[in-house]
N, C-alpha and C positions, 0 to 999 in steps of 0.2 A: 223601822221594823226590821228585825233580824230574819235572815233567810233560814228556812228549815231544810237545808240540803246537807246531808251527811258528808263528812270529809275524813280522809285518812291523815290529814295534818292535825297534830295534837294541839289544838287551840285551847283546850280546857284542862290540860295536864292529866289526861285519862289513860295515857299509854301504860301506866303502872297497873291499871285495872285490866287492860287488854292482856298484858303479860301474865297476870295472875290467872285470868281465864284460859289463856293458852296452856299454862302449866296444868291446870285442872283437866281440860278436855283432851290433852295429849298424853296423859298418864294412863297407861293400859290398865292399872288397878281400878280406875274409875269407870271404865267402859262396860256397858253402854251408859250414856249419861244424857240427861236433859237439863238445860240451864235456862232459867228465866231471868230476863234483864228488865227491871222495873224502874220507872222514873217518870217525872212530869214531862209534858210536851216540851221539846226543845232542850231537854237536860243533857243530851249527848249520847243517848243509847245507841242510835244508829252510827254515830261516829266511833264509839267504842268498838262496834262490830266491824266497821271498815278498817280500823287500826288492827284489830285481831285478824281480819282477813289478810291484810298485808303481811303480818308476822307469820301466819300459817303458810302462806304461799311460798315463803322462803325455804320451807321444808320439802325435800324431794319425796317424802313418803306420805304427803298429805294432798288431797284433792279438796278444794274449797268450792262449795256451792252456795252462792249468795242468793237468797230468795226473799223477795219483797212481798210479804203476805198482804200488805195494804192494797196491792194492785187488784185484788180479787174480791168480788162481792159474795159469791156463793162458795160453799165448802167444796163441791165437786170441781169447780174451776180451779180452785187453789190446789186441791189434791193432785189433779192431773198436771197442772203446771209445775208443781214441785217435782213430781216423778220425771217429767220431761226435762226439767232443769238438771236433775241428777244425771240422767242419761246423756244429755248434751255435754255436761262437764266431764264425764268420763270419756266420751267419744273424742273430745277435743284435748284430752290430756295425754301427751306422748309418754309420760312416765308411767301412767296406768297401763297403757297398752303394751309397753315394753315389759313390764312386770308380769302381766297376764301371759304374754308370749313366752317368757322365760319359764314361768310356772307350768304352762301347758307342755312345753318341750320337755321339762323335767319329768312330768307325769307320764308322757308318752315313752320317754326313755326307760322309765321304771317298768312300765307295762311290757315293753319289748324285751327288756332284760329278764323279767319274770317268765315270759312266754318261752324264751330261748332255753331257760333252765329246766323247763318241763321235759321229762324223759319221753313221754308219749303225748305230744301235743295233739289235741283234737281240733280239726278244722271241719266245719260242717255247716249245714243250713237246715233250720227247721222251717219247713214251708207249709 
């Protein structure tokens, strides 16, 4: 009996499919996008996703959240777990926080520069 454990090793020659999926989901012209991957039990769907995950993680501009929907019986549990998985992935991704920090600094610098250019800046409090 074969094990039904997904792998990122391309035992079925599916890396070409993962590469095509990568091209589709990373093309800004296609976003937002939803992709369905269909096949019989044991046909390699999860392995394609693992290969795709490995390919996407090499890109510094991509955060991958791998979510196993089969682990949840009710919709509410799955929804909350997916949200938590996204939050965890972003919190644990140094690239994401570095970009957010740079973007926030750039925005703050722009606000400061605009404020300095005001001829009569108003500072006050509405209480």
